[in-house]
C-alpha positions, 0 to 999 in steps of 0.5 A, spaced: 895 636 674 896 643 678 894 650 675 898 656 676 894 661 680 894 668 684 890 669 689 887 676 691 884 677 698 878 682 699 872 684 703 865 687 702 862 691 707 854 690 708 851 692 712 851 687 717 857 683 715 864 684 713 864 679 708 872 676 706 872 672 700 879 670 695 879 670 688 884 666 685 886 667 678 888 662 672 893 666 667 894 660 664 886 658 662 883 663 657 876 659 657 873 666 660 868 661 665 867 663 672 866 658 678 863 660 685 865 655 691 861 656 697 864 652 704 860 648 708 858 650 716 864 650 721 871 651 716 871 657 711 873 657 704 881 657 704 881 651 708 876 647 704 877 649 697 884 652 697 887 644 695 881 642 690 881 649 686 889 648 684 886 642 680 882 645 676 883 647 669 877 649 666 876 656 669 879 662 669 876 665 675 874 662 682 871 666 687 872 663 694 867 666 699 867 665 707 860 666 709 857 668 716 860 665 722 866 662 718 873 664 716 874 671 716 868 673 714 865 677 720 859 682 724 861 689 724 861 689 732 865 683 732 861 678 736 857 672 733 850 673 732 845 668 729 843 667 721 839 664 717 841 660 710 836 666 706 841 671 709 847 666 706 844 666 700 843 674 699 850 674 702 852 671 695 847 675 691 850 681 694 857 678 692 857 677 686 853 683 684 858 687 686 863 683 682 859 683 676 858 676 675 852 675 672 853 668 670 858 663 673 857 655 675 856 654 683 860 648 687 857 648 694 859 643 700 855 640 705 850 647 707 854 651 701 851 645 698 844 648 700 845 655 699 847 653 693 841 649 691 837 656 693 841 660 689 840 657 683 832 656 685 832 664 686 837 666 680 836 660 675 839 664 669 845 666 673 848 659 674 851 655 669 854 647 671 853 645 678 857 641 683 854 638 690 858 634 694 854 632 700 849 638 700 845 639 706 838 637 705 840 631 701 842 626 706 836 621 707 831 619 702 825 620 707 823 627 709 821 625 716 828 622 717 832 627 714 829 632 719 830 628 724 837 628 723 838 635 722 835 636 730 841 632 732 846 636 729 842 642 733 844 637 739 851 638 738 851 645 737 848 646 743 854 643 747 858 649 742 855 654 746 858 652 752 866 650 755 864 643 752 865 645 745 869 639 743 864 634 746 859 638 741 864 638 735 865 630 736 858 628 737 857 633 730 862 629 727 860 622 729 852 624 727 856 626 720 861 621 719 859 616 723 863 611 719 869 615 718 876 612 719 878 615 725 886 616 726 889 621 733 892 626 727 886 627 723 881 627 728 885 632 731 886 636 725 878 636 723 877 638 731 882 644 731 878 646 724 872 647 726 873 649 733 876 656 730 869 659 731 864 655 736 860 659 736 859 661 728 859 654 727 854 652 733 849 658 729 851 654 721 848 648 724 841 651 727 840 655 720 841 648 716 836 646 722 831 652 721 831 651 713 830 644 713 823 645 717 820 649 712 824 648 705 820 644 700 826 639 697 822 637 692 821 644 688 829 646 690 830 639 686 825 642 680 829 648 679 836 646 679 840 644 672 846 640 671 849 637 677 854 633 679 854 630 686 859 627 690 858 622 696 864 619 700 865 612 700 865 611 707 857 616 708 852 612 710 849 608 705 842 611 705 845 617 703 848 614 697 841 611 695 838 618 695 843 620 690 842 615 686 835 614 686 836 622 683 841 620 678 836 614 676 830 620 676 832 626 674 836 626 666 841 632 669 843 629 676 849 625 675 852 621 681 859 620 683 861 615 688 868 618 691 872 612 694 875 612 701 873 618 704 867 621 708 863 627 709 871 630 708 871 629 701 874 636 699 879 635 704 881 628 703 881 627 696 880 634 692 885 632 687 880 626 685 874 631 685 877 636 681 878 631 676 871 629 675 869 637 676 873 638 669 871 632 666 863 633 667 864 641 665 867 637 658 860 633 658 856 638 660 859 643 654 859 637 649 866 636 648 
């Protein structure tokens, strides 16, 4: 079932960033619950979440920001600049403070998953139910292999800074979704999306690589609440193994295998994921 909604598009001017965001308001939902959805590297909030949020039926308000280097958000001088994952976390904090959202549910995809987990770690009392879609830092069971994988993403980012941008995007896709089913139409659309702001995309990939070198994954995991984690059925088996292990080890971790998709799961299976998100909120609330 699709929800009726209206969209407010707004901006928040921070000292070094014009942060653009969308508020999806669902007038027929009287729960009063709020949800923040954070996109991944290279593709902004609207393209990532708009279709999925139309199938979310339990939240009155859904906040979808464009993070640095992506979508409509930009630096005041109009140029692209490097940034850190911690700056993305701080931007998210500034935005929810500005809106007066003191408690909300939180979902993140890829890079946005790492941002979401770090935000939860820093603000444990503000976040309720959590959703992670193939979160960065949760790629492989072995941490050394995870760090090595991030270095391969930064190798792809090198090409994004040259005239060989498409080669960099395809290298990224081959690294993050080696088992994807390639069709000319789908691949062309994906490359087009990721190529809209190639320097911003490169900065995002490098931001995660730098963060992975310093973060304590076990400390981050220990700080999380009730998590529903979604992994694409065609994604690397080692990623499934990690999330199965987390579900077995952590009572608050709930793993979902999304058949027929790869790392592009919010674009390919929005209805299926939204249905599970609705059901998981009901479980979380004890309904």
